[in-house]
C-alpha positions as CSV (number, residue, x, y, z in Angstrom):
1,M,-19.4,26.4,30.0
2,A,-21.6,24.2,32.1
3,L,-25.0,22.7,30.5
4,L,-26.7,23.9,33.6
5,E,-25.7,26.7,36.1
6,L,-27.6,28.0,38.8
7,D,-26.4,31.1,40.4
8,N,-27.5,32.2,43.9
9,L,-31.0,30.9,43.2
10,S,-33.6,31.7,45.7
11,V,-37.3,30.6,45.8
12,N,-40.0,31.8,48.1
13,Y,-43.4,30.2,48.8
14,G,-45.2,33.5,50.2
15,A,-43.1,34.5,53.3
16,V,-41.3,31.2,53.4
17,Q,-37.9,31.1,51.8
18,A,-37.7,27.4,50.4
19,V,-34.3,27.7,48.5
20,R,-31.7,30.4,49.3
21,D,-28.6,31.3,47.4
22,V,-28.1,28.0,45.6
23,S,-25.2,27.7,43.2
24,L,-24.5,24.5,41.4
25,T,-23.5,23.4,38.0
26,V,-24.0,20.2,35.9
27,E,-21.7,19.6,32.9
28,E,-22.8,17.9,29.8
29,G,-22.8,14.2,30.3
30,E,-22.6,14.2,34.0
31,T,-24.9,12.7,36.4
32,V,-24.8,14.9,39.6
33,T,-26.9,14.2,42.8
34,L,-28.7,16.4,45.2
35,I,-29.0,14.8,48.7
36,G,-30.6,16.4,51.7
37,A,-33.2,15.8,54.4
38,N,-37.0,16.1,53.7
39,G,-37.9,19.7,53.2
40,A,-34.4,20.7,52.5
41,G,-35.4,22.4,49.2
42,K,-34.4,19.8,46.6
43,T,-37.5,19.3,45.0
44,T,-38.2,23.1,44.8
45,T,-34.7,23.4,42.9
46,L,-35.7,20.9,40.3
47,R,-39.0,22.8,39.9
48,A,-37.2,26.1,39.5
49,I,-35.0,24.6,36.8
50,S,-37.9,23.2,34.9
51,R,-39.8,26.4,35.4
52,M,-42.7,25.1,37.3
53,V,-41.9,27.6,40.1
54,R,-40.4,31.1,39.6
55,A,-37.1,32.0,41.2
56,S,-37.2,35.2,43.5
57,E,-33.7,35.9,43.1
58,G,-30.6,34.4,41.1
59,H,-30.3,33.0,37.8
60,V,-31.0,29.5,36.0
61,R,-28.9,29.1,32.8
62,F,-29.2,26.3,30.6
63,A,-26.8,26.1,27.6
64,G,-25.9,29.6,28.3
65,R,-29.4,30.9,28.3
66,D,-31.1,32.5,31.1
67,L,-34.4,30.8,31.8
68,A,-35.9,33.5,34.0
69,R,-39.0,34.4,31.8
70,L,-39.4,31.1,30.1
71,P,-42.6,29.1,30.5
72,P,-42.4,25.4,31.4
73,D,-43.2,24.1,27.9
74,E,-40.5,26.2,26.3
75,A,-37.9,24.7,29.0
76,V,-39.0,21.3,27.6
77,R,-38.4,22.5,24.1
78,L,-34.9,23.8,25.0
79,G,-34.2,20.3,26.4
80,I,-35.1,20.0,30.0
81,A,-37.3,17.0,31.2
82,Q,-38.5,16.1,34.5
83,S,-39.6,12.9,36.0
84,P,-41.4,14.0,39.1
85,E,-41.6,13.0,42.6
86,G,-44.3,10.5,42.9
87,R,-44.5,9.6,39.2
88,Q,-47.6,11.6,38.5
89,V,-48.5,9.4,35.6
90,L,-51.8,9.8,34.0
91,A,-53.8,6.9,35.7
92,R,-56.8,6.9,33.1
93,Q,-54.7,6.8,30.1
94,T,-52.8,3.9,28.6
95,V,-49.1,3.4,29.0
96,E,-48.6,4.4,25.5
97,D,-50.6,7.4,25.6
98,N,-48.5,8.5,28.6
99,L,-45.5,8.1,26.6
100,L,-46.7,9.9,23.6
101,L,-47.6,12.7,25.9
102,G,-43.9,13.0,26.6
103,A,-43.2,13.9,23.0
104,Y,-45.8,16.7,22.8
105,T,-43.5,19.4,21.9
106,R,-42.2,17.3,18.8
107,R,-43.7,17.0,15.5
108,N,-41.8,14.4,13.6
109,A,-44.2,11.5,13.8
110,A,-41.4,8.9,12.3
111,E,-38.8,10.1,14.9
112,I,-41.6,9.9,17.9
113,R,-42.4,6.3,16.9
114,A,-38.6,5.4,16.7
115,D,-38.3,6.8,20.3
116,L,-41.4,4.9,21.4
117,E,-39.9,1.8,20.3
118,R,-36.5,2.7,21.8
119,Q,-38.3,3.2,25.2
120,Y,-40.0,-0.2,24.9
121,R,-36.6,-1.8,24.4
122,R,-35.1,0.0,27.3
123,F,-38.4,-0.9,29.5
124,P,-39.6,-4.3,28.2
125,R,-42.4,-4.3,30.9
126,L,-43.8,-1.1,29.3
127,R,-44.2,-3.0,26.0
128,E,-45.9,-5.7,27.7
129,R,-48.5,-3.4,29.2
130,R,-48.6,-0.8,26.4
131,T,-52.4,-0.8,26.3
132,Q,-53.0,-1.1,30.0
133,L,-54.2,1.9,31.9
134,A,-51.1,3.6,33.7
135,G,-53.0,3.6,37.1
136,T,-53.1,-0.1,37.3
137,L,-49.4,-0.5,37.1
138,S,-47.4,-1.4,40.0
139,G,-45.1,1.5,41.6
140,G,-42.1,0.3,40.1
141,E,-43.7,0.1,36.7
142,Q,-45.1,3.7,37.0
143,Q,-41.5,4.9,37.9
144,M,-40.2,3.3,34.8
145,L,-43.0,5.0,32.9
146,A,-42.3,8.4,34.4
147,I,-38.6,8.2,33.3
148,A,-39.5,6.8,29.7
149,R,-42.1,9.5,29.4
150,A,-39.5,12.2,30.2
151,L,-37.1,10.7,27.7
152,M,-39.6,11.0,25.0
153,S,-39.0,14.7,24.8
154,R,-35.2,13.7,23.7
155,P,-33.9,15.9,26.6
156,K,-30.4,17.4,27.0
157,L,-30.9,17.3,30.8
158,L,-33.1,14.9,32.7
159,L,-34.2,15.8,36.3
160,L,-35.1,12.9,38.5
161,D,-36.7,13.4,41.6
162,E,-36.9,10.6,44.0
163,P,-36.9,7.7,41.7
164,S,-36.7,5.1,44.6
165,L,-39.5,6.5,46.7
166,G,-41.9,4.0,48.0
167,L,-40.5,1.2,46.0
168,A,-39.3,-2.4,47.0
169,P,-35.5,-2.8,47.5
170,I,-35.3,-5.1,44.3
171,I,-37.2,-2.6,42.2
172,V,-34.9,0.2,43.5
173,L,-31.8,-1.7,42.1
174,E,-33.6,-2.1,38.8
175,I,-34.5,1.7,38.6
176,F,-30.7,2.4,39.3
177,R,-29.7,-0.1,36.8
178,I,-31.6,1.9,34.3
179,I,-30.0,5.2,35.6
180,Q,-26.6,3.7,35.3
181,E,-27.6,2.7,31.6
182,L,-28.7,6.1,30.9
183,S,-25.5,7.7,32.3
184,G,-23.3,5.3,30.1
185,A,-25.1,6.4,27.1
186,G,-24.1,10.0,27.9
187,V,-27.5,11.3,29.2
188,T,-27.0,14.4,31.3
189,M,-28.9,14.0,34.8
190,L,-29.5,15.8,37.8
191,L,-30.8,13.4,40.6
192,V,-32.6,14.1,43.8
193,E,-32.6,10.9,45.9
194,Q,-33.5,9.7,49.4
195,N,-31.2,6.8,49.2
196,A,-27.8,8.8,49.4
197,R,-25.2,5.7,49.2
198,L,-27.1,4.4,45.8
199,A,-27.3,8.1,44.3
200,M,-23.5,8.8,45.1
201,Q,-22.5,5.2,43.8
202,N,-24.4,6.1,40.5
203,S,-23.4,9.8,40.2
204,H,-20.1,11.9,39.3
205,R,-20.6,14.6,41.8
206,T,-22.8,15.3,44.8
207,Y,-24.4,18.5,46.5
208,V,-25.5,18.2,50.0
209,M,-28.5,20.4,50.7
210,E,-29.7,21.6,54.1
211,A,-32.4,24.3,55.1
212,G,-32.7,25.4,51.6
213,Q,-28.7,25.9,51.2
214,I,-26.0,24.0,49.6
215,M,-23.8,23.3,52.5
216,F,-20.9,21.4,50.6
217,S,-20.1,19.5,47.6
218,G,-17.6,17.2,46.0
219,M,-16.8,14.1,43.9
220,S,-19.4,11.4,44.9
221,A,-16.7,8.7,45.3
222,E,-15.0,10.8,47.9
223,M,-18.2,12.2,49.3
224,V,-19.3,8.5,50.3
225,N,-16.4,8.5,52.8
226,D,-16.9,12.2,53.9
227,E,-17.6,12.1,57.8
228,R,-20.3,14.7,57.7
229,V,-22.4,12.7,55.0
230,I,-21.6,9.4,56.8
231,Q,-22.9,10.8,60.1
232,A,-26.2,12.6,58.4
233,Y,-27.2,10.3,55.6
234,L,-25.4,6.9,55.8
235,G,-26.2,5.8,59.2
236,G,-22.7,6.3,60.6
C-alpha cells in the first residue's frame, strides 16, 4: 500500500476546474516530483493533499486513511507537512519562533527542543539568525526556514512547493543539496518544482501535469531523456 494515493482527484474553484481526475502514488521513502507549466494545477494538488482546499471529487488516502473530511491541522497530526510556494514565513516573528510554530501539534517539550537543535545542525545559517526577524532573511534563508519549519512537525510526508522559486542559482543548488540529504535520510517527499531537470535528478519518479491532468509519468532517470519532457520543459 502506498503512503499517499490520489484516486481521480478533482478540485474546482467555483466554475473553474483546476484539477481533473488526478491519480498518483507516493511510496514510503520515495521522492516524487510533479512538473508542469504555470497554472497546470500542481499547487492545487498539494493543497488538496494538505487539506487546504477541498476536493470536489475523488479521494486522497494517506497511510490507508481517506482524508476527505479532515481539517488541515488533523492532516498535520497524521504526518503531512507542507513547505508552501513563496515560503510564507511569519515576517515579524523570529526564526526560532517560526520553527517552534512548526511543532504546534506536538506536546513533548524535550523532543521539540531536540528537533529544534536537529534543524539548526541541518541549517547552520538558521542557528546564526535564530533571534532575527524572519522577514529580514534573504530569500534562500527564508526557504531554508520554510523547509525546517515543516520538518519540525516530524512529517511522514513532506510536500515541497517550488522550493527554488526566485532564488539565485548558487542558492538553488544549496536547497537541492538539502533535498538530496533529506531523501538519503528516508524522508518521503512530493516535490513541485519549476526546474524540471534538477527535480528529476533528485527524485525517484516524475509525473507531468498539463491543464489540471496527469499526462504521463515514469522513472525520473528515464523521463530526463523523454522527448516529450525535453521539448516541453528542458529546452529541447
